[in-house]
C-alpha positions in Angstrom: -17.1 4.3 -13.5 -13.9 6.2 -13.0 -13.5 4.8 -9.5 -13.9 1.2 -10.8 -11.2 1.8 -13.4 -8.9 3.2 -10.7 -9.4 0.1 -8.5 -8.8 -2.2 -11.4 -5.6 -0.3 -12.4 -4.4 -0.3 -8.8 -5.1 -4.1 -8.6 -3.0 -4.6 -11.8 -0.1 -2.5 -10.2 -0.3 -4.6 -7.0 -0.2 -7.8 -9.0 2.9 -6.7 -10.9 4.6 -5.4 -7.8 3.9 -8.8 -6.1 5.6 -10.5 -9.0 8.6 -8.2 -9.0 9.4 -7.6 -5.3 10.8 -10.6 -3.4 9.0 -11.3 -0.2 5.6 -10.2 -1.6 3.1 -12.7 -3.0 -0.5 -12.5 -4.0 -2.7 -15.5 -5.0 -4.7 -13.9 -7.8 -6.4 -10.9 -9.3 -9.4 -11.2 -6.9 -7.0 -11.0 -3.9 -5.4 -8.0 -5.6 -8.8 -6.2 -5.9 -9.6 -7.0 -2.3 -6.2 -5.8 -1.2 -6.8 -2.5 -3.0 -10.1 -2.1 -1.1 -8.5 -3.0 2.2 -5.6 -0.6 1.7 -8.1 2.2 0.8 -10.0 1.6 4.0 -6.9 1.4 6.1 -5.5 4.6 4.6 -8.8 6.4 5.3 -9.4 5.1 8.8 -6.1 3.9 10.4 -3.4 6.0 8.8 -4.6 9.4 10.1 -4.7 8.0 13.6 -1.1 6.6 13.3 0.1 9.9 11.8 -1.5 11.8 14.7 0.1 9.6 17.3 3.5 9.8 15.8 3.8 13.5 15.0 6.8 14.0 17.3 8.8 11.2 15.6 7.6 12.3 12.2 8.9 15.8 12.8 12.2 14.6 14.2 12.8 12.5 11.1 11.6 15.3 8.7 8.6 13.2 7.6 10.6 10.0 6.8 8.7 8.1 9.5 5.6 8.3 7.3 7.4 5.6 5.2 7.4 3.4 8.3 3.7 4.1 8.7 3.0 3.1 5.1 4.9 -0.1 5.6 2.9 -0.9 8.7 -0.3 -0.3 6.8 0.9 -2.9 4.2 1.7 -5.4 7.0 -1.8 -4.8 8.5 -3.4 -5.5 5.1 -1.4 -8.7 4.8 -3.1 -9.9 8.0 -6.5 -9.2 6.6 -6.3 -10.3 2.9 -6.1 -14.0 2.7 -4.2 -14.3 -0.6 -1.6 -11.6 0.2 1.6 -12.4 2.0 4.4 -10.1 3.1 7.6 -11.7 4.5 8.8 -8.8 6.5 9.2 -5.1 7.0 11.7 -4.5 4.2 9.5 -6.0 1.5 6.5 -4.1 2.9 8.6 -0.9 2.7 9.7 -1.6 -0.9 6.1 -2.4 -1.9 4.8 0.7 -0.3 7.4 2.9 -2.0 6.9 1.4 -5.4 3.1 1.4 -5.1 3.1 5.1 -4.1 5.4 6.1 -6.9 3.5 4.3 -9.6 0.2 5.5 -8.2 1.5 9.1 -8.3 2.7 8.7 -11.9 -0.6 7.2 -12.9 -2.5 10.1 -11.2 -0.4 12.6 -13.3 -1.5 10.8 -16.5 -5.1 10.8 -15.3 -5.3 14.6 -15.2 
């Protein structure tokens, strides 16, 4: 039950961010729910591979390259989720930063 509540909360956050950040659009709450599922899968399967492949660059940038990886994950998700559109790298980066910050704050409130 707790997992379902988290997915619904994340979908609400995604919907609000899509309304606030220019260059990001989502067609409805169903697409937002599907986006959350796709992002979860990409973060579990693809992100560790990308992090492993980019360790030298990540170390040279003191971890800031992880922001680029997060934006790439968002761009990948926009290619999979039909109702989700991202107009470029900068909106993906802003979406990723805002989504991570809000998710972190919500996780603090959850504990």
